[in-house]
ZAKOLNU-563134 format. One record per residue (C-alpha): chain; residue number from 1; x, y, z. Coordinates in nm, 2 decimals. Layout:
<atoms>
ATOM  mol  seq      px      py      pz
ATOM    A  NUM       X       Y       Z
...
</atoms>
This chain:
<atoms>
ATOM  mol  seq      px      py      pz
ATOM    A    1    6.83    0.38   -5.77
ATOM    A    2    7.12    0.16   -5.66
ATOM    A    3    7.03   -0.13   -5.44
ATOM    A    4    7.16   -0.08   -5.09
ATOM    A    5    7.28   -0.44   -5.01
ATOM    A    6    7.44   -0.53   -4.68
ATOM    A    7    7.81   -0.43   -4.68
ATOM    A    8    7.75   -0.18   -4.96
ATOM    A    9    7.92    0.15   -4.87
ATOM    A   10    7.62    0.34   -5.02
ATOM    A   11    7.42    0.21   -4.73
ATOM    A   12    7.63    0.37   -4.46
ATOM    A   13    7.80    0.67   -4.63
ATOM    A   14    7.58    0.75   -4.93
ATOM    A   15    7.88    0.74   -5.16
ATOM    A   16    8.16    0.51   -5.28
ATOM    A   17    8.48    0.63   -5.12
ATOM    A   18    8.83    0.59   -5.28
ATOM    A   19    8.97    0.49   -4.95
ATOM    A   20    8.73    0.19   -4.93
ATOM    A   21    8.82    0.10   -5.29
ATOM    A   22    9.19    0.09   -5.21
ATOM    A   23    9.12   -0.12   -4.90
ATOM    A   24    8.92   -0.37   -5.10
ATOM    A   25    9.19   -0.38   -5.37
ATOM    A   26    9.50   -0.41   -5.15
ATOM    A   27    9.35   -0.58   -4.85
ATOM    A   28    9.43   -0.29   -4.61
ATOM    A   29    9.42    0.08   -4.59
ATOM    A   30    9.66    0.25   -4.83
ATOM    A   31    9.80    0.59   -4.77
ATOM    A   32    9.91    0.85   -5.03
ATOM    A   33   10.26    1.00   -5.01
ATOM    A   34   10.28    1.34   -5.19
ATOM    A   35   10.56    1.39   -5.43
ATOM    A   36   10.69    1.71   -5.59
ATOM    A   37   10.86    1.62   -5.92
ATOM    A   38   10.96    1.98   -5.99
ATOM    A   39   10.72    2.01   -6.28
ATOM    A   40   10.57    2.33   -6.41
ATOM    A   41   10.24    2.38   -6.59
ATOM    A   42   10.18    2.45   -6.96
ATOM    A   43    9.95    2.75   -6.87
ATOM    A   44   10.24    2.89   -6.66
ATOM    A   45   10.55    2.84   -6.86
ATOM    A   46   10.40    2.97   -7.19
ATOM    A   47   10.35    2.63   -7.36
ATOM    A   48    9.98    2.71   -7.37
ATOM    A   49    9.95    3.04   -7.19
ATOM    A   50   10.09    3.22   -6.89
ATOM    A   51    9.96    3.33   -6.55
ATOM    A   52    9.83    3.00   -6.44
ATOM    A   53    9.48    2.92   -6.31
ATOM    A   54    9.32    3.21   -6.12
ATOM    A   55    9.27    3.01   -5.80
ATOM    A   56    9.61    2.82   -5.79
ATOM    A   57    9.91    2.84   -5.57
ATOM    A   58   10.07    2.50   -5.55
ATOM    A   59   10.20    2.57   -5.20
ATOM    A   60    9.85    2.58   -5.07
ATOM    A   61    9.76    2.22   -5.15
ATOM    A   62   10.09    2.04   -5.19
ATOM    A   63   10.30    2.01   -4.87
ATOM    A   64   10.62    1.94   -5.06
ATOM    A   65   10.60    2.27   -5.25
ATOM    A   66   10.64    2.43   -4.90
ATOM    A   67   10.96    2.24   -4.84
ATOM    A   68   11.31    2.24   -5.00
ATOM    A   69   11.28    1.99   -5.29
ATOM    A   70   11.49    1.67   -5.24
ATOM    A   71   11.53    1.36   -5.46
ATOM    A   72   11.21    1.15   -5.52
ATOM    A   73   11.34    0.85   -5.32
ATOM    A   74   11.40    1.08   -5.02
ATOM    A   75   11.05    1.23   -5.06
ATOM    A   76   10.89    0.89   -5.06
ATOM    A   77   11.09    0.78   -4.75
ATOM    A   78   11.01    1.10   -4.57
ATOM    A   79   10.64    1.06   -4.63
ATOM    A   80   10.64    0.70   -4.53
ATOM    A   81   10.83    0.77   -4.21
ATOM    A   82   10.59    1.05   -4.12
ATOM    A   83   10.28    0.85   -4.18
ATOM    A   84   10.41    0.55   -4.00
ATOM    A   85   10.45    0.75   -3.68
ATOM    A   86   10.07    0.80   -3.66
ATOM    A   87    9.91    0.51   -3.84
ATOM    A   88    9.95    0.14   -3.89
ATOM    A   89   10.04    0.13   -4.25
ATOM    A   90   10.25   -0.08   -4.49
ATOM    A   91   10.13    0.01   -4.84
ATOM    A   92   10.15    0.35   -5.01
ATOM    A   93   10.07    0.52   -5.33
ATOM    A   94   10.33    0.78   -5.46
ATOM    A   95   10.12    1.08   -5.54
ATOM    A   96   10.27    1.32   -5.79
ATOM    A   97   10.05    1.61   -5.69
ATOM    A   98   10.21    1.96   -5.75
ATOM    A   99   10.17    2.12   -6.10
ATOM    A  100   10.13    1.92   -6.42
ATOM    A  101   10.31    1.58   -6.36
ATOM    A  102   10.31    1.47   -6.73
ATOM    A  103   10.45    1.80   -6.86
ATOM    A  104   10.81    1.70   -6.94
ATOM    A  105   11.03    1.49   -7.16
ATOM    A  106   10.94    1.12   -7.15
ATOM    A  107   11.28    1.02   -7.03
ATOM    A  108   11.24    1.24   -6.72
ATOM    A  109   10.89    1.11   -6.65
ATOM    A  110   11.00    0.75   -6.67
ATOM    A  111   11.29    0.81   -6.44
ATOM    A  112   11.09    0.99   -6.18
ATOM    A  113   10.79    0.75   -6.18
ATOM    A  114   11.02    0.45   -6.15
ATOM    A  115   11.23    0.60   -5.88
ATOM    A  116   10.91    0.64   -5.67
ATOM    A  117   10.80    0.29   -5.75
ATOM    A  118   11.14    0.15   -5.65
ATOM    A  119   11.04    0.17   -5.28
ATOM    A  120   10.92   -0.18   -5.17
ATOM    A  121   10.62   -0.04   -4.99
ATOM    A  122   10.49    0.17   -5.28
ATOM    A  123   10.22   -0.02   -5.46
ATOM    A  124   10.12    0.23   -5.72
ATOM    A  125   10.12    0.58   -5.86
ATOM    A  126    9.87    0.87   -5.86
ATOM    A  127    9.96    1.13   -6.12
ATOM    A  128    9.79    1.47   -6.13
ATOM    A  129    9.78    1.64   -6.47
ATOM    A  130    9.58    1.82   -6.73
ATOM    A  131    9.37    1.68   -7.02
ATOM    A  132    9.59    1.86   -7.27
ATOM    A  133    9.91    1.72   -7.13
ATOM    A  134    9.87    1.34   -7.20
ATOM    A  135   10.03    1.28   -7.54
ATOM    A  136   10.05    0.93   -7.67
ATOM    A  137   10.41    0.86   -7.55
ATOM    A  138   10.31    0.95   -7.19
ATOM    A  139   10.00    0.72   -7.21
ATOM    A  140   10.21    0.44   -7.35
ATOM    A  141   10.46    0.48   -7.06
ATOM    A  142   10.17    0.48   -6.80
ATOM    A  143   10.01    0.18   -6.98
ATOM    A  144   10.34   -0.01   -6.95
ATOM    A  145   10.37    0.07   -6.57
ATOM    A  146   10.00   -0.03   -6.52
ATOM    A  147   10.08   -0.38   -6.64
ATOM    A  148   10.19   -0.47   -6.28
ATOM    A  149   10.13   -0.16   -6.07
ATOM    A  150    9.82    0.04   -5.99
ATOM    A  151    9.82    0.38   -6.18
ATOM    A  152    9.56    0.65   -6.11
ATOM    A  153    9.56    0.93   -6.36
ATOM    A  154    9.40    1.24   -6.23
ATOM    A  155    9.28    1.48   -6.50
ATOM    A  156    9.18    1.83   -6.41
ATOM    A  157    8.85    1.92   -6.57
ATOM    A  158    8.71    2.16   -6.31
ATOM    A  159    8.40    2.24   -6.51
ATOM    A  160    8.21    2.10   -6.81
ATOM    A  161    8.15    2.46   -6.92
ATOM    A  162    8.40    2.63   -7.15
ATOM    A  163    8.31    2.98   -7.03
ATOM    A  164    8.42    2.87   -6.68
ATOM    A  165    8.74    2.73   -6.81
ATOM    A  166    8.81    3.06   -6.99
ATOM    A  167    8.74    3.26   -6.67
ATOM    A  168    8.98    3.05   -6.46
ATOM    A  169    9.25    3.07   -6.73
ATOM    A  170    9.27    2.69   -6.77
ATOM    A  171    9.41    2.71   -7.13
ATOM    A  172    9.20    2.41   -7.25
ATOM    A  173    8.84    2.34   -7.33
ATOM    A  174    8.60    2.07   -7.24
ATOM    A  175    8.65    1.88   -7.56
ATOM    A  176    9.02    1.84   -7.46
ATOM    A  177    8.90    1.64   -7.16
ATOM    A  178    8.66    1.43   -7.37
ATOM    A  179    8.94    1.35   -7.61
ATOM    A  180    9.19    1.27   -7.33
ATOM    A  181    8.94    1.02   -7.17
ATOM    A  182    8.89    0.85   -7.51
ATOM    A  183    9.26    0.80   -7.55
ATOM    A  184    9.31    0.68   -7.20
ATOM    A  185    9.05    0.40   -7.24
ATOM    A  186    9.17    0.03   -7.24
ATOM    A  187    9.50    0.11   -7.09
ATOM    A  188    9.43   -0.03   -6.74
ATOM    A  189    9.45    0.32   -6.59
ATOM    A  190    9.22    0.44   -6.31
ATOM    A  191    9.08    0.77   -6.44
ATOM    A  192    8.98    1.04   -6.19
ATOM    A  193    8.84    1.38   -6.28
ATOM    A  194    8.89    1.69   -6.07
ATOM    A  195    8.60    1.93   -6.05
ATOM    A  196    8.53    2.26   -5.86
ATOM    A  197    8.18    2.34   -5.73
ATOM    A  198    8.08    2.70   -5.67
ATOM    A  199    8.24    2.87   -5.97
ATOM    A  200    8.11    3.22   -6.03
ATOM    A  201    7.85    3.24   -6.30
ATOM    A  202    7.75    2.87   -6.27
ATOM    A  203    7.40    2.80   -6.16
ATOM    A  204    7.30    2.49   -5.96
ATOM    A  205    7.19    2.33   -6.29
ATOM    A  206    7.51    2.42   -6.46
ATOM    A  207    7.70    2.23   -6.19
ATOM    A  208    7.47    1.93   -6.21
ATOM    A  209    7.54    1.92   -6.58
ATOM    A  210    7.91    1.88   -6.50
ATOM    A  211    7.80    1.57   -6.30
ATOM    A  212    7.60    1.44   -6.60
ATOM    A  213    7.89    1.50   -6.83
ATOM    A  214    8.13    1.31   -6.61
ATOM    A  215    7.88    1.02   -6.58
ATOM    A  216    7.86    1.01   -6.96
ATOM    A  217    8.24    0.99   -6.99
ATOM    A  218    8.25    0.65   -6.81
ATOM    A  219    8.56    0.72   -6.60
ATOM    A  220    8.65    0.56   -6.27
ATOM    A  221    8.64    0.84   -6.01
ATOM    A  222    8.59    1.20   -5.92
ATOM    A  223    8.76    1.44   -5.69
ATOM    A  224    8.54    1.73   -5.58
ATOM    A  225    8.66    2.06   -5.44
ATOM    A  226    8.46    2.36   -5.32
ATOM    A  227    8.58    2.69   -5.46
ATOM    A  228    8.80    2.85   -5.20
ATOM    A  229    9.02    3.16   -5.21
ATOM    A  230    9.40    3.13   -5.16
ATOM    A  231    9.63    3.42   -5.07
ATOM    A  232    9.84    3.58   -5.34
ATOM    A  233    9.64    3.45   -5.64
ATOM    A  234    9.44    3.65   -5.90
ATOM    A  235    9.12    3.52   -5.74
ATOM    A  236    9.21    3.68   -5.41
ATOM    A  237    9.19    4.02   -5.57
ATOM    A  238    8.86    3.92   -5.74
ATOM    A  239    8.72    3.81   -5.41
ATOM    A  240    8.82    4.12   -5.23
ATOM    A  241    8.64    4.33   -5.50
ATOM    A  242    8.33    4.13   -5.44
ATOM    A  243    8.34    3.94   -5.78
ATOM    A  244    8.36    3.59   -5.64
ATOM    A  245    8.09    3.49   -5.39
ATOM    A  246    8.14    3.19   -5.17
ATOM    A  247    7.88    2.93   -5.09
ATOM    A  248    7.77    2.87   -4.74
ATOM    A  249    7.83    2.53   -4.58
ATOM    A  250    7.47    2.42   -4.59
ATOM    A  251    7.45    2.52   -4.96
ATOM    A  252    7.76    2.32   -5.04
ATOM    A  253    7.64    2.01   -4.85
ATOM    A  254    7.32    2.01   -5.04
ATOM    A  255    7.49    2.07   -5.37
ATOM    A  256    7.74    1.78   -5.32
ATOM    A  257    7.46    1.54   -5.25
ATOM    A  258    7.27    1.65   -5.56
ATOM    A  259    7.60    1.61   -5.76
ATOM    A  260    7.68    1.27   -5.62
ATOM    A  261    7.32    1.15   -5.69
ATOM    A  262    7.39    1.21   -6.06
ATOM    A  263    7.72    1.01   -6.07
ATOM    A  264    7.72    0.64   -6.13
ATOM    A  265    7.73    0.43   -5.81
ATOM    A  266    8.04    0.26   -5.94
ATOM    A  267    8.25    0.58   -5.95
ATOM    A  268    8.50    0.62   -5.66
ATOM    A  269    8.49    0.95   -5.48
ATOM    A  270    8.84    1.07   -5.40
ATOM    A  271    8.76    1.39   -5.22
ATOM    A  272    8.45    1.59   -5.12
ATOM    A  273    8.60    1.92   -5.00
ATOM    A  274    8.90    2.14   -5.07
ATOM    A  275    9.09    2.38   -4.84
ATOM    A  276    9.43    2.53   -4.77
ATOM    A  277    9.66    2.58   -4.47
ATOM    A  278    9.56    2.87   -4.24
ATOM    A  279    9.84    3.10   -4.37
ATOM    A  280    9.71    3.06   -4.73
ATOM    A  281    9.33    3.04   -4.69
ATOM    A  282    9.13    3.35   -4.73
ATOM    A  283    8.77    3.21   -4.76
ATOM    A  284    8.55    3.04   -4.68
ATOM    A  285    8.65    2.95   -4.33
ATOM    A  286    8.41    2.66   -4.30
ATOM    A  287    8.60    2.45   -4.56
ATOM    A  288    8.86    2.35   -4.30
ATOM    A  289    8.60    2.16   -4.10
ATOM    A  290    8.63    1.85   -4.32
ATOM    A  291    8.50    1.59   -4.07
ATOM    A  292    8.20    1.81   -4.00
ATOM    A  293    8.12    1.85   -4.37
ATOM    A  294    8.16    1.48   -4.43
ATOM    A  295    7.93    1.40   -4.14
ATOM    A  296    7.67    1.64   -4.28
ATOM    A  297    7.69    1.49   -4.63
ATOM    A  298    7.62    1.14   -4.49
ATOM    A  299    7.34    1.28   -4.27
ATOM    A  300    7.18    1.46   -4.57
ATOM    A  301    7.18    1.13   -4.77
ATOM    A  302    7.01    0.95   -4.48
ATOM    A  303    6.76    1.23   -4.45
ATOM    A  304    6.68    1.21   -4.83
ATOM    A  305    6.69    0.83   -4.84
ATOM    A  306    6.91    0.86   -5.15
ATOM    A  307    7.28    0.79   -5.23
ATOM    A  308    7.53    0.83   -5.51
ATOM    A  309    7.38    0.71   -5.84
ATOM    A  310    7.01    0.77   -5.73
ATOM    A  311    6.95    1.02   -6.00
ATOM    A  312    7.19    0.89   -6.27
ATOM    A  313    6.96    0.91   -6.57
ATOM    A  314    7.07    0.71   -6.88
ATOM    A  315    6.86    0.93   -7.11
ATOM    A  316    7.05    1.24   -7.00
ATOM    A  317    7.38    1.07   -7.05
ATOM    A  318    7.29    0.95   -7.39
ATOM    A  319    7.22    1.30   -7.51
ATOM    A  320    7.56    1.42   -7.39
ATOM    A  321    7.75    1.13   -7.56
ATOM    A  322    7.56    1.20   -7.88
ATOM    A  323    7.65    1.57   -7.87
ATOM    A  324    8.02    1.49   -7.80
ATOM    A  325    8.03    1.25   -8.09
ATOM    A  326    7.93    1.54   -8.32
ATOM    A  327    8.21    1.76   -8.20
ATOM    A  328    8.46    1.47   -8.17
ATOM    A  329    8.37    1.21   -8.43
ATOM    A  330    8.65    0.97   -8.30
ATOM    A  331    8.46    0.93   -7.97
ATOM    A  332    8.33    0.58   -7.95
</atoms>
């Protein structure tokens, strides 16, 4: 179990938050400005498949997809101006959030990333993408940017079970994530994985295996979302037919704590819940109560006397790495 030294965030929160990581790195709180680069997705435009993920409507989680798109520089300034009205802030990360933000010609990517970085208050980038959309030229570009700027690369895994990825129409398998992580290593990139808890057909142990798998990958951070239903998506119809059950809030709080206990204490936790604006959210209604859920997670850790990393077992991780080396011999 991690030692809970004075000043250790695991002592007070039970987990290692990304916000604290950024504050320690930059000497003050850093805010993210969401950017819409106008990208599509390879499982929407036919590059891989069509239809998109069953749960996804970019408008539900990316504010800029609900607004007329303007040049990147204007989006950055608009976001900074808005945040500065409510918070004391001087440093920002440009977050390319909507769709697959490495899915395009390298010349376009370089132009958009550098336009965002051109603002004097932007200290780095966060780039949301898929594990099958990080070819070598993209990684070389990000590695070059990361020489003097912070670059967080967010890879959407969602689950460590191929059957779940097929169900959600992801268009890639788990080995694609394993391979992407391998190729991202030693490039000075901060690697974050996205996961969804509560997928239909996954047992409690199935979801904890996803935590073990991520621990074995030796990445830097994890962004956790609870499964929630968004209007006008294929999953809405599934939910209304009774095919997609939702967890209760107490079930989710307990699951998150179990999940975090299996992640290394060094991993930063970018997010613990997911939701959507009222006009998009179908279920569950409890997921909008973010502060309440966060407080309950902290309370549950105190009740247990545990924290992130408490149940991170090296023997479990070694078996996962060994298995992945058999399917992907280049993993090392």
